[in-house]
C-alpha positions, 0 to 999 in steps of 0.5 A: 518596391519603390513603385509600391511605396510611391503608390502608397504615398500617393494614396495617402496624399489623396486620402488626406486631400479628400479629407481636407476638401471634405472638411472644407465642404462640410464647413462651407455647407454648414455655413451655407445652410446657416445662411439659408436658414437665416434668410428663410426665417427672415423671408418667413417673417417678412411674408407673415408681416405682408400677409398680415397687412394685406389681411388688415387692408382687406378687412378694412374694405369689408368693414367699410362696405358693411358700414354702408347702407344696403342702398349705398351698396346697391348704388355702387353696382351701377354704371349709368349715363349722366346729363350735361358736359359743363357742371355736374348735377345729379339726376336723381335724389333719394330719401335719407335720414338727413332728407333728400340725398343725391343718388350717385352710381358707382360710375358714370359712362360718358357719351359724345354729348357729355364731351365738351369741345375743349379739353379745359372744359372736359377737365372742369366737368370731370373735376366738378363730379369729384368735387361735388361728391367729396364735399358731401362725403359721397363715394366718388364715381369712376368715370368711363368711356368707350375709346377703342379707336377708329369709329368708336372714339368718344374723344375724336377731335379732342385727343390725338388720332387713334386708329381702329384696332384692325389698323393698329394690328395690321400696321404697327408692331406691338411695341409701337401699339403700346406707345400709341395707347400709352399716349392716349392713356396719358390724355384720358387720365389728364382729362379726368377719366378713370376707365376705358371700355377697351380693348375689344378682345374678340377674334374676327371671323365671318360670324361677326365681321360685319358687326365688329367692322374693324374693332377686332385685332384679328385672329387669336394670336393678334388679339392676345398680342395687341390686346396685351399691349393695350391693357398694359399701356392704359393701366401703366398710365393710370387708366383702367382697361376693360376687355370686351365683349366676353364671350363675343358677338355675332353680326346681329347688333345687340342694340337691335336684336339678340345675338345667337352664336353657334359654337362647338366645344373646340371653338369655345376653347380656341376662340374664346377661352384661350384669348380671354384667359391669356389677356386676363393673366395681365390683370385688366381691371374689368371684363365686360360681358356681351348679350350673346346666347351660345349653343355650346353653353347655357343656350337659353340665357344671354351670357351677361345673365348666365352664371355658367359664363360669368362665374364658371367660365370667366371667374372659374376657368379663366381665373378673372378676379377683377370687376365684371360688367354687363353690357347696357341692359337697356339694349333690345337684345335684353329688353326686347326678349323678355328681360326688362331692365329690372329683371335683367339687373337681378339676373345679372347679380345672381350670375356674378356680375358686379357692375350693371351698365345702363345707358339711361340717366336713371338707375333708381328703378332697377336699384330699388328692385335689387334693394328689395330683393336683398332685404328678403334674400340673404344670399342675394344680399351677400352677392351685392356686398361682395360686388360692392367690395370689389368695386371699392377695391377698384376705386382704391387702386385707381385713386378714388378712395384711399386706405389710411392707417391710424393707430395700427388700424386701416380704414377706407376714406374719401379724402379731399387731400387725395384729389389735391395732391394726387390724381386731380392736379391743378387744371393748368398742370393737367392741361400741360400733360394733356397737350404734351401727350397729344402733340407727341401722339400726333407726331407719332401718328404722322411717323407711323402712318405717313403713307396715309393722307388723312390726318385721322384714321377712322377705319 
């Protein structure tokens, strides 16, 4: 009997404890639910505000591009070479309501002959381009060059040493590669460059080894690992990175002939789509198309003129949202195979390309063809407008244009103050940044490549 009472007492106590704990749990759950609801409401409000602001900024870009003339929109689609290396002078002029006006492309591509012998002179030249445009209310062009390393090194002898992609991947860890590329980026930015047409994101095999000649990091895993280091290093230090060349090359040099690539569906996935998709996930500013024709997709059309490659594969399957560049449309791969520059420019836009690269110092001819086509084709005109919007967004991101807010309304502006207080600092300050980064670049090179006797690695 006593045992039964003790058992009953234990049961009563246990029930009491369960009820007590249950009450506490209920109170705790109610408190937690209330807090979670409050945080959810706050997050929803914040999310709504952020989305509203993003939409307003996006609307400002659209309105800005819509305010440009068709000719001005078309100009933003070109990346051309320029004359000289001292003081900027536009190579072309066009009629406007105010008379003759400088014809300035969306960007300028620097070759070795555009690079002065001293960093001070390079800074003066790049500054003169921006100053010319700002003083005349012209949209400033981005300034691009090929600074891959090894044999493709426009700034050899100016910046610190930059080995080839092959040497970087075979010698350095990805962490050291990131340091190396970061120091190069600081130097490029200080000199006034906006964009580096690098890194090469093509795998290397027997089909392209002769042409690439050390410009590739190697197999797919190396391309992804070291390409990621390069993209992050450049863009974290203010220089836009451009992956190239999608979907690849063969041993035929596109400067002299049309590359023809034999691929299976499995090879396209493993050797092209996977590496580029992985690198695209790190948000490079651009991807540069190649002139190659492939057996597996749109076999009769060079990739840079193919909607299947540009829009379906790169933007669709790989998910790329940045600017898409063509390779030089004056190369023999196009010009010598039924695609003269004017025709190539139209086909590139139709395919979804945003930036048309021209190695010449003139783009007025192809620009006039695009303008004439857009005047009679609303779908084509919308493609030009969309491309111009992406380019304007790129220029805002990299400090060539700015978004200003007046009376709760955003608008795009070209501001002299932007250059005085932002990317274009006093020449002496920028030269100091350049020199410090170059010295560190040289020290790091000597440390990491101590076994080499030559001061600069070329291959």
